[in-house]
Steps between C-alpha positions, in 0.01 A plus 500: 500500500486835322616812680162671462322208664756483781460872560120477498505216753745685725288816481189302597685342792620843616148640472339204678755497781463873565119511521494344850808704597319820398195389697710439811697822445179698545464359853825671606575861576678665207881471513489268803723189500203283399415732214860485371499121536185451292619742233846344459465128585416401144804667341760231589257229390438670166874555448570133576231384256620740230856370529385136518294542182795671331350842433743792494496831680311664213185325628515649851263791417231256386517284811520806724194652333310174552598496867381859546171420325451206737563725800249756372236236425545343845471839669184582309345165592573571867350847481192375317439215745539732796321798341802727526527767231 
């Protein structure tokens, strides 16, 4: 499989996994243990998948950006559903 396709799939997985984590993160008080858990739980999974697929460290910014986007999207969904902000 081509590197670009592998990266695109990994970015989509990171985004999709972090949407529910961002949603759940919004239910916790900021900087509480639950908040830290929901922010960081996807990182080891993404690292494992990146290594398993064979992508190097130069692709970390792309997967990290996808994870952050998923967190933001999940948080916005929570706020919209609960009419916050």
